[in-house]
N, C-alpha and C positions, 0 to 999 in steps of 0.2 A: 349394830352391836358387833364388837370385835370378839373373835374367839381367843380365849386365853386359857392355857392349861398350866397349872402349877403343880409340881411334885415336891413334896416335903419329906425328907428322910432324916431321922435322928440316928447318928452313929457316935457312940461314946459321948453323949451329951453335947455334940456339936451339930448344929443345924446346917444341913445342905439343902439347897433348893435349886430347882431347874425350871426356868421360865421359857415358855414358848408362846409367842404372841404375834399377831399380825401387825400391831402398832402399839408399842409400849414405850412411851417417852421417846428418847433419841434412837432406840434400837428397833429396827424393823423385824429382826429375828434373833434367835440365839447365836446364829453365825456372825452377826454384826459385833457381838461382844468379843468373840475370839479374834476379830480383826483389830480390835483396840489394844489388846494386851498379849504379849508373848513372854513366856518364861522358859529359859533354856540354860544349860542342857538339862534334860530330865531322863534318866537319873544323873546326878551330879556328884563330883568328888569333893571339891573345896569351895567352889563359888557358883553363883547363879547370876544370870543377867535378866533384868526385867526391862522390857521395852514397851512403852505406852505411847499411843498416838498423841496423847495430850497428858498433862500433869493433873488431870482431874482426880487421880488416885494419889493421895499424898502420904500414905502410910502402908507399910508392909508388915504384917504380923505373922509370926511363925508359931504354930502349935504342934505339940507332939500328939501321938494317936490317942492319948488319954484325955486330950482337951486342955492340957496345961499350956499356958502362954509362955514361950521361951524367949522370943525376941520381938521387939517393936522398933522398926526402922523407918526413918523418913525417906520418902522418894522426892528427889529434888530436880531430876532431869528426865527427859523422855527415854533415855537409855542409861541404866545404872547397873553396876555390878556390885553384888553383895558377897562378902567373904564369910562363909559359914563353916569354916574348918572345925569350929568347936562342937558342932553337932555330931553325934555318933551315927553310924550307919543305921538306916531304917526309913520308915515312912513318916512324912510330915504333911501338915495342912498349912497352906499359905493363904492369908486373907489380904486382899487389896481393898482398902477402904478410903473414902474421901467424901466428895460432895454427893455422890449418888449411892445406890445400894452396893454393899460389899460383894466381891466375887471371891470364890474359893477355888484353890487349885491343889491337887495332890502332887507331892513331890517326893522323890526317892533319893536318898543319899547312899552312895556305894560304900 
């Protein structure tokens, strides 16, 4: 039996979760997830770059802190720059979704 710990937190009607497992599908640990996806710079001014080791994640969704969906953008390459100059300075939640479970990232705009 594998040890699995799941933390679930609701913040402004948005579900955040944190998984830690010895063997959970393709991921051996939570650190494996961070090796698959990079989002930079953070904080950002006008654009961000999303770098994925594969294009398993085919959609980037941007939410404001109240949980309102602002943007829904396709991911078509393993490294892609998104121009987000229309967003006002503040905190945002990015969701990467695709074939497997979605991942959430906090992002700050200067």
